[in-house]
C-alpha positions, 0 to 999 in steps of 0.5 A: 761880229768879226773876231778881234783876236788878231788885232789885239797884239798892238804893243806889249802894254795891257792898257794900250791893247785894252784901249785898241780893242775899244777903238776897234769896236768903235765904242765910247768909254761909256759904251765899254763901261756899260758892256762890262757892267762897270759903274762909270766910264772913269773905270775904263779910263783908268784901265786904258791909262794903266792906273787900274785893271779890269776885274775877272768878270770884265775879262769874261765879258770881253771873251764874249766878243771872241777876244783872245784873253791870253793875247790881251793879257800877255801880248802874245799869241795863245799857245797852239795858235801860231 
């Protein structure tokens, strides 16, 4: 699977970056919830709308997809990758 690292920096908005990752994966909210081990797709909706945030465990799962977590969280390139 190709790295999504360079595609994560969509905006300075965590919810939008999280949403964009799911769309790049071509996954439904349910598929993302299942992958992250969340109990429902509503939890993904809450993250994508800025109502909620993922757990640390969910972020670790995302890192398995080679997603740059620093970029996802801050909207900036990881130090040393510019």
